[in-house]
N, C-alpha and C positions, 0 to 999 in steps of 0.2 A: 578793766580788762584791755589788753592791747588790741589794736585794730590792724588788720592786714587787708589791703586792697587787692582784689583778684582781677587780673587783666587777661582777657582772651584776645590774643593777637592774630589768630588764624595761622596761615602758613607764611613764614618769612625766612629769608636766607639766614644761614648760620652767622655770618659776619655781622649782619644787621642786629641780630639778637645779642651777640657778644658786645657790640658797641653800646647797645641799650643798657645791658647789665653794668658795664663799666661806668656809664653815666650815672646810673642809679646809686651805685656804690659810692662814687665820689660825692654825689649830692647828699647822701645819708651821712657820710663822714663829716661834711661841712655843716649840715643842719640836722642834728640828732633828733629834733622834734618831728621830722618827716615820718609819715606812716610807712610801715613795712609793706612789701608787695610780694605777690605770688604771680609770676608770669606763666601763663599757659599757652601753648602754641604747638605747631608742627613745623618741621623743616622739609625742604626738598631733599632728595637723596644726598647724604653727606656722611663721610667717615671722619671721625676725630680721634686724635691720639693724645692722651693725657700726659702730664709731666712724669717722667720716669718710665713711660711706656716704651715698648719695643716696636720700632717701625717695621720689623720683620713680620709682625702680626697683621700687617696690611699686605694682602696677597696680590694686589694689582699694582702695576707700574703707572707712571704718570700718563703715558699714552693710552693705556687701557682705561684709566679713570676718565680721561677726556672723551674717549670713544663712547663710554657709557653715560657721560654727563653726570658724573658723581663728583661732588666737591670734597676736598680733603683739607683739614686744619690740624695743626699742632696747637694745643691749648693748655692753659694753666691750671686746669682742674686735676684732681686726683684720678687714679684709674688708668686703664690702658686703652685699647682700641675698641671703639663701638660704632654703631651705625645709627643714624637718624633719618627718618623719611616719613612720607605720608602714611597716615594710619597709626602713627605713634604719638602718644600724648606726652609732650615734654613739659616739665615744670622747672622753673628757675625761681626759687624763693630768694628774695633779697631781704634778709632779716638781720636786725641788730641783735646778735646772739648774746652779747653781754647783758643787755637790758632784759631780753627774754629769759635767759637762764638765771639771772639774779632773782627773778620772781619765783623760781623753783628752789631757791636756797643755794645756788651754785656760786662760788666766789668768782669764777671766770668762765668764759665760753668753753664748752666741752664738746669737741668735735665728735667724739664717740656717741655722746648723748644725742647730738644733732642728727647724725647719720641713722642712729637707731630710730629716732622719731620719724624720719623720712620713710624708712622701711616700714614702720608700723602704719603710717598713713596708707601706704600701698597695700599692705596686708589687709587692712580694714576695707579698702576699696574692693579688693578681690572678694572678700567675704560677702559684700553686698550682692555679688553675682553668684554666690554659692561656690566659689573656688577657694581652696585652702592654700594660701601662700605662707611661706616660711623662710626663716633665715638659715643660711648654710654657713656653718662655722668655718672661718678662714676666708670667707668671701663677702664682699658687700653686695647689696642688691636683694631682690626678692625672687624666690624660687618656687616652683610647683612640681608635683609628681606627675609624670607622664608614663606611658607604656614603655618608652625607651629610657626611663630613668629621670633623675632630676634635671630640670631645664630652667634657665633663667627667663623670667617674664618681664623683669624691670631692672635696669641698670642704674647705678648711682655713682656720680662723680662730682665732688664739691670742691669749692675753694672758699677760704675764710680770709678776709683782708687783715692787715695789721690792726685795724680798728674794730675787728670782731664782726664784720659784716659779711654775710654769706652771698655766694653767687654760684652759677652752674646749678646742678641739681639732679633730676631723675629723668629717665626715658622709659615710658611704660608702653609695651607692645600691645596695642588694642587690636588693630587690624593691619599690622605691618606686613609688608611683603618680605617674608623671612628668607627669600632666596638671596637677598643682599648680604646676609650674614655668612654665606658660603665663601665670600671673597675676603674674609678676615678671620682671625682667631679671636672671637669676641671676648673682650676683657682679658685676653691672654690665656683663656681656659680652653684647653684642647679636649678634655675628657667629657665635657657636657655640652649640650646644645641649648638653643633658645626656642621660645614658643611665644604665642600671643593669646590674648583673651578670646579672640575669634576662634582660634584652633581649639582651645580648651572647652569652649561651650558648643563647638561645632555648629555655629551660626554666625552670621555677620553681626558685628558689634560696631557701632559708630562712636566716634569721639564724643559726640553730643551726649550719648548715654552715660558716659563715664565722668564727665566734668562735675556734675552735681554731687554724686556720692563721694568723689575724691575730695572736693572742697569741704564737704561735711566731715569727712575723716580728718582732714588737715586741721579743721577748726577744733575738733575734739582732742586730737593728739597734742597739738601745740598750745591748746588752752587760750585761744585768741578769738576775737570777733572778726568775721570775714564780711567783706562788702565787695560786690562786683562793680568794676569800673571799666568804662570803655574810652575815656577821654585820652588815656595815655598814648595810644597809637596815633592819634591825630595831633594832639597838642604838643606832646613831648618828643615824639619820634616820627616825623613825617615820612621817613623811608618805608614805613609799613603801610602806606596808602595802597589800597587795592587788596589788602589781606582780607581773608574771609571773616 
């Protein structure tokens, strides 16, 4: 069974996490024997725009972003505009999809299968808390039913390198300040809103409560062995010093 190291990095800047992912992808390409990783973390307030996204879906100008101390990045993942911030559990799987999918009888890495597996991981995590998550045809991510209609609770935007190694990943609203989403058109979707696990359960939910059930779901869905690791943020990426 393949092994995936799980790293909790605490809250780190978006650029720092991006640099770390790029380093891991390069190292995995150069040394295929390296174990896969699942990076779990939070970001300070940040908006990102995926490749092919529409910058008009960001409703703040540069001066307004600076005034509110919100970072903005154009990035190479799929998807459109989204928000990252405290209270949101972000997951960046660095997986060798060719190796992983070959064990399931697939001739080559399958992006649709991968995204579906990430969605299933999040759906099972929600089920742990008694919340029914579901897929919305035509959209990526995980949705829930609310009094105001379907709302997205987790966004997904991934990238797969030419060597079949994944990066970027998912953003799961656990206790996110949802007011930040009013300054964007989330994922370019105007007709539906966003929500959080805290709002769905009508009680405060911490990131710590979610990590274990999410990792359990990840292990089951991806059919891998998981192992928590903390050395990465100190030995491999010193910029994360001071992270929780």
